[in-house]
Jmol script that loads the backbone (N, CA, C; Angstrom):
load data "model"
ATOM      1  N   UNK A   1      96.680 108.027  91.177  1.00  0.00           N
ATOM      2  CA  UNK A   1      96.599 106.616  92.070  1.00  0.00           C
ATOM      3  C   UNK A   1      97.388 105.505  91.756  1.00  0.00           C
ATOM      4  N   UNK A   2      98.357 104.578  92.289  1.00  0.00           N
ATOM      5  CA  UNK A   2      98.388 103.647  92.172  1.00  0.00           C
ATOM      6  C   UNK A   2      98.460 102.710  93.649  1.00  0.00           C
ATOM      7  N   UNK A   3      97.076 101.557  92.778  1.00  0.00           N
ATOM      8  CA  UNK A   3      96.936 100.734  94.136  1.00  0.00           C
ATOM      9  C   UNK A   3      97.379  98.724  93.581  1.00  0.00           C
ATOM     10  N   UNK A   4      96.790  98.200  94.055  1.00  0.00           N
ATOM     11  CA  UNK A   4      97.045  96.978  93.886  1.00  0.00           C
ATOM     12  C   UNK A   4      94.897  96.697  94.166  1.00  0.00           C
ATOM     13  N   UNK A   5      95.005  98.067  94.937  1.00  0.00           N
ATOM     14  CA  UNK A   5      93.389  97.389  95.756  1.00  0.00           C
ATOM     15  C   UNK A   5      93.540  96.950  97.426  1.00  0.00           C
ATOM     16  N   UNK A   6      92.379  96.682  97.968  1.00  0.00           N
ATOM     17  CA  UNK A   6      93.324  96.161  99.304  1.00  0.00           C
ATOM     18  C   UNK A   6      92.206  94.402  99.252  1.00  0.00           C
ATOM     19  N   UNK A   7      93.758  94.354  99.864  1.00  0.00           N
ATOM     20  CA  UNK A   7      93.695  93.043  99.830  1.00  0.00           C
ATOM     21  C   UNK A   7      93.851  91.934 100.998  1.00  0.00           C
ATOM     22  N   UNK A   8      93.531  92.522 101.975  1.00  0.00           N
ATOM     23  CA  UNK A   8      93.346  91.538 103.085  1.00  0.00           C
ATOM     24  C   UNK A   8      92.077  91.775 103.761  1.00  0.00           C
ATOM     25  N   UNK A   9      90.882  92.297 103.355  1.00  0.00           N
ATOM     26  CA  UNK A   9      89.716  92.373 103.333  1.00  0.00           C
ATOM     27  C   UNK A   9      88.672  90.955 103.830  1.00  0.00           C
ATOM     28  N   UNK A  10      89.494  90.330 102.829  1.00  0.00           N
ATOM     29  CA  UNK A  10      88.492  88.667 103.024  1.00  0.00           C
ATOM     30  C   UNK A  10      86.762  89.302 102.410  1.00  0.00           C
ATOM     31  N   UNK A  11      85.899  88.535 103.056  1.00  0.00           N
ATOM     32  CA  UNK A  11      84.820  88.724 102.128  1.00  0.00           C
ATOM     33  C   UNK A  11      84.327  90.428 101.240  1.00  0.00           C
ATOM     34  N   UNK A  12      84.939  90.802 102.348  1.00  0.00           N
ATOM     35  CA  UNK A  12      84.448  92.082 102.000  1.00  0.00           C
ATOM     36  C   UNK A  12      85.453  93.264 101.544  1.00  0.00           C
ATOM     37  N   UNK A  13      86.456  92.412 100.685  1.00  0.00           N
ATOM     38  CA  UNK A  13      87.389  93.446  99.990  1.00  0.00           C
ATOM     39  C   UNK A  13      86.399  93.321  98.344  1.00  0.00           C
ATOM     40  N   UNK A  14      85.645  92.805  97.466  1.00  0.00           N
ATOM     41  CA  UNK A  14      84.911  93.195  97.103  1.00  0.00           C
ATOM     42  C   UNK A  14      84.156  94.898  97.040  1.00  0.00           C
ATOM     43  N   UNK A  15      83.508  95.160  98.006  1.00  0.00           N
ATOM     44  CA  UNK A  15      82.434  96.099  98.270  1.00  0.00           C
ATOM     45  C   UNK A  15      83.434  96.939  98.238  1.00  0.00           C
ATOM     46  N   UNK A  16      84.207  96.901  98.863  1.00  0.00           N
ATOM     47  CA  UNK A  16      85.488  97.760  99.347  1.00  0.00           C
ATOM     48  C   UNK A  16      86.052  98.259  98.303  1.00  0.00           C
ATOM     49  N   UNK A  17      86.736  97.804  97.623  1.00  0.00           N
ATOM     50  CA  UNK A  17      87.585  97.744  96.197  1.00  0.00           C
ATOM     51  C   UNK A  17      86.458  98.719  95.151  1.00  0.00           C
ATOM     52  N   UNK A  18      84.877  98.185  95.120  1.00  0.00           N
ATOM     53  CA  UNK A  18      84.419  99.035  94.327  1.00  0.00           C
ATOM     54  C   UNK A  18      84.441 100.655  94.460  1.00  0.00           C
ATOM     55  N   UNK A  19      84.089 101.301  96.089  1.00  0.00           N
ATOM     56  CA  UNK A  19      83.787 101.643  96.668  1.00  0.00           C
ATOM     57  C   UNK A  19      85.556 101.945  96.558  1.00  0.00           C
ATOM     58  N   UNK A  20      86.447 102.153  96.586  1.00  0.00           N
ATOM     59  CA  UNK A  20      87.748 102.515  96.686  1.00  0.00           C
ATOM     60  C   UNK A  20      87.709 102.659  94.832  1.00  0.00           C
ATOM     61  N   UNK A  21      87.031 102.086  93.693  1.00  0.00           N
ATOM     62  CA  UNK A  21      87.243 102.777  92.561  1.00  0.00           C
ATOM     63  C   UNK A  21      87.071 103.549  92.615  1.00  0.00           C
ATOM     64  N   UNK A  22      85.627 104.016  92.946  1.00  0.00           N
ATOM     65  CA  UNK A  22      84.765 104.781  92.579  1.00  0.00           C
ATOM     66  C   UNK A  22      85.345 106.780  93.620  1.00  0.00           C
ATOM     67  N   UNK A  23      85.706 106.053  94.777  1.00  0.00           N
ATOM     68  CA  UNK A  23      86.391 107.133  95.749  1.00  0.00           C
ATOM     69  C   UNK A  23      87.546 107.980  94.476  1.00  0.00           C
ATOM     70  N   UNK A  24      88.705 106.720  93.614  1.00  0.00           N
ATOM     71  CA  UNK A  24      89.623 106.993  93.185  1.00  0.00           C
ATOM     72  C   UNK A  24      89.054 108.040  92.268  1.00  0.00           C
ATOM     73  N   UNK A  25      87.872 107.429  91.556  1.00  0.00           N
ATOM     74  CA  UNK A  25      87.866 108.341  89.933  1.00  0.00           C
ATOM     75  C   UNK A  25      86.672 109.707  90.253  1.00  0.00           C
ATOM     76  N   UNK A  26      86.881 109.850  91.209  1.00  0.00           N
ATOM     77  CA  UNK A  26      86.186 110.964  91.930  1.00  0.00           C
ATOM     78  C   UNK A  26      87.055 112.140  92.283  1.00  0.00           C
ATOM     79  N   UNK A  27      88.533 111.766  92.302  1.00  0.00           N
ATOM     80  CA  UNK A  27      89.580 112.685  92.954  1.00  0.00           C
ATOM     81  C   UNK A  27      90.665 112.612  91.697  1.00  0.00           C
ATOM     82  N   UNK A  28      90.795 111.516  91.283  1.00  0.00           N
ATOM     83  CA  UNK A  28      92.024 111.394  90.668  1.00  0.00           C
ATOM     84  C   UNK A  28      92.509 111.634  88.807  1.00  0.00           C
ATOM     85  N   UNK A  29      93.201 111.903  88.077  1.00  0.00           N
ATOM     86  CA  UNK A  29      93.454 112.114  86.814  1.00  0.00           C
ATOM     87  C   UNK A  29      93.572 110.989  86.303  1.00  0.00           C
ATOM     88  N   UNK A  30      94.613 110.256  86.820  1.00  0.00           N
ATOM     89  CA  UNK A  30      94.904 108.806  86.474  1.00  0.00           C
ATOM     90  C   UNK A  30      94.797 108.188  87.592  1.00  0.00           C
ATOM     91  N   UNK A  31      94.545 106.808  87.121  1.00  0.00           N
ATOM     92  CA  UNK A  31      95.024 105.493  87.966  1.00  0.00           C
ATOM     93  C   UNK A  31      95.850 104.390  87.265  1.00  0.00           C
ATOM     94  N   UNK A  32      96.269 103.894  88.647  1.00  0.00           N
ATOM     95  CA  UNK A  32      96.906 102.454  87.957  1.00  0.00           C
ATOM     96  C   UNK A  32      96.571 101.233  89.127  1.00  0.00           C
ATOM     97  N   UNK A  33      96.378 100.167  87.717  1.00  0.00           N
ATOM     98  CA  UNK A  33      95.901  99.210  88.471  1.00  0.00           C
ATOM     99  C   UNK A  33      96.820  98.268  88.914  1.00  0.00           C
ATOM    100  N   UNK A  34      97.577  97.396  89.824  1.00  0.00           N
ATOM    101  CA  UNK A  34      98.837  96.972  90.083  1.00  0.00           C
ATOM    102  C   UNK A  34      98.132  95.387  90.524  1.00  0.00           C
ATOM    103  N   UNK A  35      98.282  94.246  89.265  1.00  0.00           N
ATOM    104  CA  UNK A  35      98.615  92.595  89.679  1.00  0.00           C
ATOM    105  C   UNK A  35      96.418  92.546  89.102  1.00  0.00           C
ATOM    106  N   UNK A  36      96.128  91.464  89.360  1.00  0.00           N
ATOM    107  CA  UNK A  36      94.481  90.934  89.015  1.00  0.00           C
ATOM    108  C   UNK A  36      93.660  90.669  90.756  1.00  0.00           C
ATOM    109  N   UNK A  37      94.458  91.223  91.616  1.00  0.00           N
ATOM    110  CA  UNK A  37      93.829  90.994  93.044  1.00  0.00           C
ATOM    111  C   UNK A  37      92.345  91.181  93.243  1.00  0.00           C
ATOM    112  N   UNK A  38      92.300  92.447  92.160  1.00  0.00           N
ATOM    113  CA  UNK A  38      91.520  93.599  92.827  1.00  0.00           C
ATOM    114  C   UNK A  38      90.784  94.079  91.663  1.00  0.00           C
ATOM    115  N   UNK A  39      91.223  93.554  90.537  1.00  0.00           N
ATOM    116  CA  UNK A  39      91.122  94.352  89.308  1.00  0.00           C
ATOM    117  C   UNK A  39      89.964  94.758  88.872  1.00  0.00           C
ATOM    118  N   UNK A  40      88.923  93.021  89.371  1.00  0.00           N
ATOM    119  CA  UNK A  40      87.703  94.000  88.080  1.00  0.00           C
ATOM    120  C   UNK A  40      86.909  94.956  89.213  1.00  0.00           C
ATOM    121  N   UNK A  41      86.590  94.539  90.874  1.00  0.00           N
ATOM    122  CA  UNK A  41      86.568  95.266  91.613  1.00  0.00           C
ATOM    123  C   UNK A  41      86.498  96.914  91.715  1.00  0.00           C
ATOM    124  N   UNK A  42      87.907  97.034  91.585  1.00  0.00           N
ATOM    125  CA  UNK A  42      88.102  98.358  90.742  1.00  0.00           C
ATOM    126  C   UNK A  42      88.104  99.231  90.086  1.00  0.00           C
ATOM    127  N   UNK A  43      87.935  98.835  88.958  1.00  0.00           N
ATOM    128  CA  UNK A  43      87.085  98.885  87.665  1.00  0.00           C
ATOM    129  C   UNK A  43      85.105  99.579  87.439  1.00  0.00           C
ATOM    130  N   UNK A  44      84.865  98.420  88.512  1.00  0.00           N
ATOM    131  CA  UNK A  44      83.439  98.981  88.805  1.00  0.00           C
ATOM    132  C   UNK A  44      83.502  99.836  88.659  1.00  0.00           C
ATOM    133  N   UNK A  45      83.994  99.782  90.383  1.00  0.00           N
ATOM    134  CA  UNK A  45      83.880 101.186  91.485  1.00  0.00           C
ATOM    135  C   UNK A  45      83.727 102.264  90.175  1.00  0.00           C
ATOM    136  N   UNK A  46      85.468 102.620  89.383  1.00  0.00           N
ATOM    137  CA  UNK A  46      85.677 103.561  88.270  1.00  0.00           C
ATOM    138  C   UNK A  46      84.598 103.831  87.541  1.00  0.00           C
ATOM    139  N   UNK A  47      83.772 102.388  87.266  1.00  0.00           N
ATOM    140  CA  UNK A  47      83.395 103.062  85.660  1.00  0.00           C
ATOM    141  C   UNK A  47      82.061 103.825  86.423  1.00  0.00           C
ATOM    142  N   UNK A  48      81.332 103.443  87.432  1.00  0.00           N
ATOM    143  CA  UNK A  48      80.361 104.419  88.150  1.00  0.00           C
ATOM    144  C   UNK A  48      80.802 105.899  87.999  1.00  0.00           C
ATOM    145  N   UNK A  49      81.790 106.320  87.896  1.00  0.00           N
ATOM    146  CA  UNK A  49      82.335 107.864  87.832  1.00  0.00           C
ATOM    147  C   UNK A  49      82.171 108.139  86.463  1.00  0.00           C
ATOM    148  N   UNK A  50      83.547 107.108  85.783  1.00  0.00           N
ATOM    149  CA  UNK A  50      84.069 107.435  84.442  1.00  0.00           C
ATOM    150  C   UNK A  50      82.903 106.292  83.445  1.00  0.00           C
ATOM    151  N   UNK A  51      81.869 106.922  83.285  1.00  0.00           N
ATOM    152  CA  UNK A  51      81.414 105.503  82.670  1.00  0.00           C
ATOM    153  C   UNK A  51      81.931 104.556  81.180  1.00  0.00           C
ATOM    154  N   UNK A  52      82.355 105.767  80.815  1.00  0.00           N
ATOM    155  CA  UNK A  52      82.931 104.923  79.197  1.00  0.00           C
ATOM    156  C   UNK A  52      84.802 104.851  79.311  1.00  0.00           C
ATOM    157  N   UNK A  53      85.162 104.409  80.992  1.00  0.00           N
ATOM    158  CA  UNK A  53      86.268 104.273  81.084  1.00  0.00           C
ATOM    159  C   UNK A  53      87.401 104.103  80.271  1.00  0.00           C
ATOM    160  N   UNK A  54      87.544 106.028  80.367  1.00  0.00           N
ATOM    161  CA  UNK A  54      88.715 105.926  79.350  1.00  0.00           C
ATOM    162  C   UNK A  54      89.749 105.172  79.275  1.00  0.00           C
ATOM    163  N   UNK A  55      90.346 104.967  77.967  1.00  0.00           N
ATOM    164  CA  UNK A  55      91.667 104.256  77.686  1.00  0.00           C
ATOM    165  C   UNK A  55      92.826 105.092  78.224  1.00  0.00           C
ATOM    166  N   UNK A  56      93.166 106.756  78.564  1.00  0.00           N
ATOM    167  CA  UNK A  56      94.044 106.951  78.972  1.00  0.00           C
ATOM    168  C   UNK A  56      93.774 107.484  80.678  1.00  0.00           C
ATOM    169  N   UNK A  57      93.289 107.096  81.278  1.00  0.00           N
ATOM    170  CA  UNK A  57      92.505 107.547  82.332  1.00  0.00           C
ATOM    171  C   UNK A  57      93.001 106.084  83.599  1.00  0.00           C
ATOM    172  N   UNK A  58      92.949 105.071  82.580  1.00  0.00           N
ATOM    173  CA  UNK A  58      92.850 103.535  83.928  1.00  0.00           C
ATOM    174  C   UNK A  58      94.185 103.245  83.226  1.00  0.00           C
ATOM    175  N   UNK A  59      94.914 102.675  84.384  1.00  0.00           N
ATOM    176  CA  UNK A  59      96.026 101.667  83.231  1.00  0.00           C
ATOM    177  C   UNK A  59      96.154 100.072  84.439  1.00  0.00           C
ATOM    178  N   UNK A  60      96.259  99.201  83.334  1.00  0.00           N
ATOM    179  CA  UNK A  60      96.834  98.074  83.725  1.00  0.00           C
ATOM    180  C   UNK A  60      98.047  97.538  84.082  1.00  0.00           C
ATOM    181  N   UNK A  61      98.649  97.529  84.955  1.00  0.00           N
ATOM    182  CA  UNK A  61      99.773  97.110  85.651  1.00  0.00           C
ATOM    183  C   UNK A  61      99.977  95.596  86.320  1.00  0.00           C
ATOM    184  N   UNK A  62     101.567  94.884  86.090  1.00  0.00           N
ATOM    185  CA  UNK A  62     101.078  94.068  86.258  1.00  0.00           C
ATOM    186  C   UNK A  62     102.172  93.791  87.876  1.00  0.00           C
ATOM    187  N   UNK A  63     102.915  95.006  87.910  1.00  0.00           N
ATOM    188  CA  UNK A  63     104.020  95.163  89.122  1.00  0.00           C
ATOM    189  C   UNK A  63     104.323  96.530  89.621  1.00  0.00           C
ATOM    190  N   UNK A  64     104.812  96.977  90.392  1.00  0.00           N
ATOM    191  CA  UNK A  64     104.608  98.092  91.243  1.00  0.00           C
ATOM    192  C   UNK A  64     106.085  98.830  90.113  1.00  0.00           C
ATOM    193  N   UNK A  65     106.728  98.015  89.833  1.00  0.00           N
ATOM    194  CA  UNK A  65     108.273  99.106  89.064  1.00  0.00           C
ATOM    195  C   UNK A  65     107.452  99.615  87.255  1.00  0.00           C
ATOM    196  N   UNK A  66     106.437  98.404  87.035  1.00  0.00           N
ATOM    197  CA  UNK A  66     106.131  98.828  85.956  1.00  0.00           C
ATOM    198  C   UNK A  66     105.006 100.077  86.582  1.00  0.00           C
ATOM    199  N   UNK A  67     104.593 100.662  87.099  1.00  0.00           N
ATOM    200  CA  UNK A  67     103.435 101.062  87.897  1.00  0.00           C
ATOM    201  C   UNK A  67     104.118 102.756  88.080  1.00  0.00           C
ATOM    202  N   UNK A  68     105.250 102.165  88.701  1.00  0.00           N
ATOM    203  CA  UNK A  68     106.284 103.299  88.829  1.00  0.00           C
ATOM    204  C   UNK A  68     106.905 104.349  87.598  1.00  0.00           C
ATOM    205  N   UNK A  69     106.804 103.354  86.474  1.00  0.00           N
ATOM    206  CA  UNK A  69     107.908 103.862  85.554  1.00  0.00           C
ATOM    207  C   UNK A  69     106.777 104.493  84.581  1.00  0.00           C
ATOM    208  N   UNK A  70     105.956 103.981  84.253  1.00  0.00           N
ATOM    209  CA  UNK A  70     104.271 104.162  83.548  1.00  0.00           C
ATOM    210  C   UNK A  70     104.456 105.846  84.078  1.00  0.00           C
ATOM    211  N   UNK A  71     103.990 106.050  85.689  1.00  0.00           N
ATOM    212  CA  UNK A  71     103.306 106.914  86.431  1.00  0.00           C
ATOM    213  C   UNK A  71     104.816 108.402  85.692  1.00  0.00           C
ATOM    214  N   UNK A  72     105.707 108.049  85.496  1.00  0.00           N
ATOM    215  CA  UNK A  72     106.880 108.846  85.208  1.00  0.00           C
ATOM    216  C   UNK A  72     106.749 109.035  84.442  1.00  0.00           C
ATOM    217  N   UNK A  73     106.392 108.742  82.715  1.00  0.00           N
ATOM    218  CA  UNK A  73     106.309 108.664  81.892  1.00  0.00           C
ATOM    219  C   UNK A  73     104.871 109.598  81.612  1.00  0.00           C
ATOM    220  N   UNK A  74     103.390 108.972  82.112  1.00  0.00           N
ATOM    221  CA  UNK A  74     102.359 109.823  82.597  1.00  0.00           C
ATOM    222  C   UNK A  74     102.446 111.580  83.119  1.00  0.00           C
ATOM    223  N   UNK A  75     103.496 111.573  84.126  1.00  0.00           N
ATOM    224  CA  UNK A  75     103.646 113.041  84.552  1.00  0.00           C
ATOM    225  C   UNK A  75     105.020 113.609  84.309  1.00  0.00           C
ATOM    226  N   UNK A  76     105.276 113.473  83.123  1.00  0.00           N
ATOM    227  CA  UNK A  76     106.540 113.765  83.005  1.00  0.00           C
ATOM    228  C   UNK A  76     106.017 115.694  82.473  1.00  0.00           C
ATOM    229  N   UNK A  77     107.266 116.513  82.975  1.00  0.00           N
ATOM    230  CA  UNK A  77     106.826 117.918  82.897  1.00  0.00           C
ATOM    231  C   UNK A  77     106.047 118.590  83.155  1.00  0.00           C
ATOM    232  N   UNK A  78     105.299 117.694  84.400  1.00  0.00           N
ATOM    233  CA  UNK A  78     104.106 118.298  84.746  1.00  0.00           C
ATOM    234  C   UNK A  78     104.397 118.119  86.533  1.00  0.00           C
ATOM    235  N   UNK A  79     104.313 119.626  87.421  1.00  0.00           N
ATOM    236  CA  UNK A  79     104.037 119.099  88.615  1.00  0.00           C
ATOM    237  C   UNK A  79     103.171 118.239  89.286  1.00  0.00           C
ATOM    238  N   UNK A  80     103.558 116.708  90.141  1.00  0.00           N
ATOM    239  CA  UNK A  80     102.254 116.005  90.091  1.00  0.00           C
ATOM    240  C   UNK A  80     102.471 115.457  91.253  1.00  0.00           C
ATOM    241  N   UNK A  81     101.739 115.097  92.044  1.00  0.00           N
ATOM    242  CA  UNK A  81     101.386 114.385  93.427  1.00  0.00           C
ATOM    243  C   UNK A  81     100.879 112.303  92.906  1.00  0.00           C
ATOM    244  N   UNK A  82     101.503 111.679  92.940  1.00  0.00           N
ATOM    245  CA  UNK A  82     101.273 110.596  93.508  1.00  0.00           C
ATOM    246  C   UNK A  82     100.767 109.759  94.100  1.00  0.00           C
ATOM    247  N   UNK A  83      99.989 108.842  94.447  1.00  0.00           N
ATOM    248  CA  UNK A  83      99.831 108.199  96.193  1.00  0.00           C
ATOM    249  C   UNK A  83      99.806 107.039  95.602  1.00  0.00           C
ATOM    250  N   UNK A  84     100.534 106.510  96.951  1.00  0.00           N
ATOM    251  CA  UNK A  84     100.835 104.628  96.331  1.00  0.00           C
ATOM    252  C   UNK A  84     100.306 103.942  97.147  1.00  0.00           C
ATOM    253  N   UNK A  85      99.008 103.699  97.231  1.00  0.00           N
ATOM    254  CA  UNK A  85      98.055 103.033  98.278  1.00  0.00           C
ATOM    255  C   UNK A  85      98.511 101.310  98.561  1.00  0.00           C
ATOM    256  N   UNK A  86      98.261 100.717  99.698  1.00  0.00           N
ATOM    257  CA  UNK A  86      97.909  99.391 100.139  1.00  0.00           C
ATOM    258  C   UNK A  86      99.334  98.828 100.236  1.00  0.00           C
ATOM    259  N   UNK A  87     100.406  99.160 101.079  1.00  0.00           N
ATOM    260  CA  UNK A  87     101.710  98.442 100.669  1.00  0.00           C
ATOM    261  C   UNK A  87     102.040  98.039  99.718  1.00  0.00           C
ATOM    262  N   UNK A  88     101.642  98.377  98.288  1.00  0.00           N
ATOM    263  CA  UNK A  88     102.285  98.418  97.544  1.00  0.00           C
ATOM    264  C   UNK A  88     103.826  97.902  97.353  1.00  0.00           C
ATOM    265  N   UNK A  89     105.004  98.094  97.678  1.00  0.00           N
ATOM    266  CA  UNK A  89     106.458  97.543  97.983  1.00  0.00           C
ATOM    267  C   UNK A  89     106.602  96.736  98.159  1.00  0.00           C
ATOM    268  N   UNK A  90     105.492  95.907  99.164  1.00  0.00           N
ATOM    269  CA  UNK A  90     105.717  94.830 100.345  1.00  0.00           C
ATOM    270  C   UNK A  90     105.416  93.669  99.705  1.00  0.00           C
ATOM    271  N   UNK A  91     103.983  93.912  98.388  1.00  0.00           N
ATOM    272  CA  UNK A  91     103.389  92.198  98.380  1.00  0.00           C
ATOM    273  C   UNK A  91     103.868  92.400  97.074  1.00  0.00           C
ATOM    274  N   UNK A  92     103.593  93.960  95.599  1.00  0.00           N
ATOM    275  CA  UNK A  92     103.596  93.573  94.479  1.00  0.00           C
ATOM    276  C   UNK A  92     105.576  94.284  94.121  1.00  0.00           C
ATOM    277  N   UNK A  93     105.916  93.880  93.983  1.00  0.00           N
ATOM    278  CA  UNK A  93     107.082  94.701  93.819  1.00  0.00           C
ATOM    279  C   UNK A  93     107.437  92.942  92.736  1.00  0.00           C
TER     280      UNK A  93
END
end "model"
wireframe off; spacefill off
backbone 0.3
color backbone group
């Protein structure tokens, strides 16, 4: 999953991003968080499922372009599905 988290929810964003991080960790092998906006809340949700927050499974980047390059590196040679979540190209390119 590649995501900046939910950016348009105002005061509801922290709880929604924590739940989203939890949901991501339940279904994904890797998560790439783009930018700083929701990073803290996403990581908090991820840690509920991955308490030791494996460095090899959670990645932090600044731009969508960096995320796409990293996704290619992580999946080289493997059949993979990548979910781009929450309008990344519009806001974080």
